[in-house]
Residue frames as a rotation matrix with the C-alpha (Angstrom) as fourth column:
MET 1
0.249 0.016 0.968 -8.99
-0.757 -0.621 0.205 8.64
0.605 -0.784 -0.143 -1.84
ARG 2
0.951 0.132 0.281 -8.87
-0.283 0.740 0.610 5.16
-0.128 -0.659 0.741 -0.30
LEU 3
0.649 -0.761 0.008 -5.59
0.621 0.524 -0.583 4.39
0.439 0.383 0.813 -2.03
LEU 4
0.029 -0.619 0.785 -4.03
-0.150 -0.779 -0.609 7.60
0.988 -0.100 -0.116 -0.72
LEU 5
0.466 0.222 0.856 -5.17
-0.853 -0.143 0.502 6.88
0.234 -0.964 0.123 2.84
ALA 6
0.992 -0.098 0.073 -4.01
0.079 0.969 0.233 3.25
-0.094 -0.226 0.970 2.68
SER 7
0.405 -0.896 0.185 -0.61
0.514 0.056 -0.856 4.29
0.756 0.441 0.483 1.34
THR 8
0.056 -0.340 0.939 -0.19
-0.556 -0.792 -0.254 6.87
0.829 -0.507 -0.234 4.11
ILE 9
0.702 0.269 0.659 -1.12
-0.709 0.346 0.615 4.40
-0.063 -0.899 0.433 6.85
TYR 10
0.938 -0.345 -0.021 1.18
0.335 0.922 -0.192 1.73
0.086 0.173 0.981 5.37
ASN 11
0.266 -0.909 0.320 4.25
0.598 -0.105 -0.794 3.96
0.756 0.403 0.516 4.95
PHE 12
-0.387 -0.384 0.839 4.04
-0.303 -0.806 -0.508 6.22
0.871 -0.451 0.196 8.00
ASP 13
-0.466 0.250 -0.849 3.61
0.856 0.371 -0.360 5.93
0.225 -0.894 -0.387 11.76
LEU 14
0.019 0.575 0.818 0.87
0.155 -0.810 0.565 8.34
0.988 0.116 -0.105 12.81
GLU 15
-0.541 -0.181 -0.821 1.14
0.836 -0.011 -0.548 10.20
0.090 -0.983 0.157 16.10
ARG 16
0.479 0.820 0.313 -1.55
0.736 -0.569 0.366 12.59
0.479 0.055 -0.876 17.26
CYS 17
-0.520 -0.615 0.593 -0.36
0.226 -0.768 -0.599 16.10
0.824 -0.178 0.538 18.11
GLN 18
-0.203 0.395 -0.896 -1.10
0.979 0.101 -0.177 17.22
0.021 -0.913 -0.407 21.66
GLU 19
-0.888 -0.032 0.459 -2.61
0.115 -0.981 0.154 20.55
0.446 0.190 0.875 20.75
ILE 20
-0.144 0.848 -0.510 -5.22
0.989 0.137 -0.051 21.70
0.027 -0.512 -0.859 23.25
ARG 21
-0.955 -0.070 0.287 -6.67
0.098 -0.992 0.083 25.09
0.279 0.107 0.954 22.42
ASN 22
-0.472 0.819 0.327 -9.71
-0.830 -0.538 0.148 26.45
0.297 -0.202 0.933 24.16
TRP 23
-0.873 0.035 -0.487 -10.31
0.095 0.991 -0.098 23.13
0.479 -0.132 -0.868 25.91
LYS 24
-0.639 0.642 -0.423 -13.00
0.638 0.136 -0.757 24.49
-0.428 -0.755 -0.497 28.24
GLY 25
-0.896 0.310 -0.317 -14.66
-0.417 -0.832 0.366 26.66
-0.151 0.460 0.875 25.61
LYS 26
-0.125 0.940 0.318 -18.40
-0.210 0.288 -0.934 26.36
-0.970 -0.184 0.161 25.06
VAL 27
-0.867 -0.067 0.494 -19.74
0.423 0.425 0.800 24.69
-0.263 0.903 -0.340 21.94
TYR 28
-0.358 0.751 -0.555 -22.23
-0.449 -0.660 -0.602 26.79
-0.819 0.034 0.573 20.00
VAL 29
0.357 0.407 -0.841 -22.31
-0.933 0.208 -0.295 24.88
0.055 0.890 0.454 16.72
PRO 30
0.379 -0.213 0.901 -22.08
-0.463 0.799 0.383 21.13
-0.801 -0.562 0.204 17.41
TRP 31
0.833 -0.022 0.554 -21.37
0.408 0.700 -0.586 20.10
-0.375 0.713 0.592 13.81
GLU 32
0.755 -0.656 0.002 -18.33
-0.527 -0.609 -0.593 22.36
0.390 0.446 -0.805 13.43
LYS 33
0.864 -0.479 -0.153 -15.27
0.502 0.814 0.292 20.12
-0.015 -0.329 0.944 13.63
LYS 34
0.599 -0.779 -0.186 -11.79
-0.618 -0.598 0.511 21.22
-0.509 -0.191 -0.840 14.65
PRO 35
0.433 -0.501 -0.749 -8.86
-0.650 0.403 -0.645 19.90
0.625 0.766 -0.151 12.60
LEU 36
0.926 -0.195 0.323 -7.36
-0.086 0.725 0.684 16.66
-0.367 -0.661 0.655 13.86
LEU 37
0.532 -0.800 -0.277 -3.59
-0.808 -0.383 -0.447 17.06
0.251 0.462 -0.851 13.58
PHE 38
0.933 -0.295 0.205 -1.09
0.222 0.922 0.317 14.21
-0.282 -0.251 0.926 13.22
ARG 39
0.168 -0.941 -0.293 2.67
-0.857 -0.287 0.429 13.92
-0.488 0.179 -0.854 12.96
LEU 40
0.979 0.109 -0.170 3.94
-0.189 0.788 -0.586 11.55
0.070 0.606 0.793 10.30
LYS 41
0.080 -0.973 0.219 7.15
-0.770 0.080 0.633 9.59
-0.633 -0.219 -0.742 10.81
PRO 42
0.178 -0.048 -0.983 8.41
-0.850 0.495 -0.178 7.33
0.495 0.867 0.048 8.01
VAL 43
0.936 0.168 0.310 8.32
-0.297 0.851 0.434 3.64
-0.191 -0.498 0.846 8.88
ALA 44
-0.073 -0.997 -0.011 11.78
-0.955 0.067 0.288 2.16
-0.287 0.032 -0.958 9.43
TRP 45
0.870 0.393 -0.298 11.72
-0.480 0.812 -0.332 -0.88
0.111 0.432 0.895 7.18
VAL 46
0.105 -0.813 0.573 14.15
-0.443 0.478 0.759 -3.73
-0.890 -0.334 -0.310 7.74
LYS 47
0.137 -0.085 -0.987 15.67
-0.991 -0.006 -0.137 -4.76
0.006 0.996 -0.085 4.42
TYR 48
0.021 -0.202 -0.979 16.92
-0.313 0.929 -0.198 -8.19
0.949 0.311 -0.044 5.41
VAL 49
0.297 0.099 0.950 16.22
-0.950 0.130 0.284 -10.30
-0.095 -0.987 0.133 8.45
HIS 50
-0.483 -0.508 -0.713 18.21
-0.516 0.823 -0.237 -13.47
0.707 0.253 -0.660 8.99
LEU 51
0.319 0.666 0.674 15.97
-0.944 0.284 0.166 -16.07
-0.081 -0.689 0.720 10.56
GLU 52
-0.631 -0.536 -0.561 17.35
-0.530 0.826 -0.193 -19.43
0.566 0.175 -0.805 11.54
LEU 53
0.369 0.826 0.426 14.90
-0.927 0.297 0.228 -22.11
0.062 -0.479 0.876 12.53
ARG 54
-0.714 -0.609 -0.347 16.13
-0.546 0.793 -0.270 -25.37
0.439 -0.003 -0.898 14.04
LEU 55
0.461 0.876 0.143 13.75
-0.840 0.379 0.390 -28.21
0.287 -0.300 0.910 14.62
ASN 56
-0.729 -0.678 0.093 14.91
-0.661 0.662 -0.353 -31.07
0.178 -0.320 -0.931 16.82
PHE 57
0.401 0.888 -0.224 12.83
-0.805 0.458 0.378 -34.21
0.438 0.028 0.898 16.51
């Protein structure tokens, strides 16, 4: 389970969905959790970055 979660966090950008249903509804059972929805976007990896470093002493 940890490996699956770590792989998802590493490979995707997570964005919480803005779903608001029954926002002002009363809570009767405090331990009942609503689903927490996310959108997954693949991470745009850069294959090659040219970095030039010049040191002047």
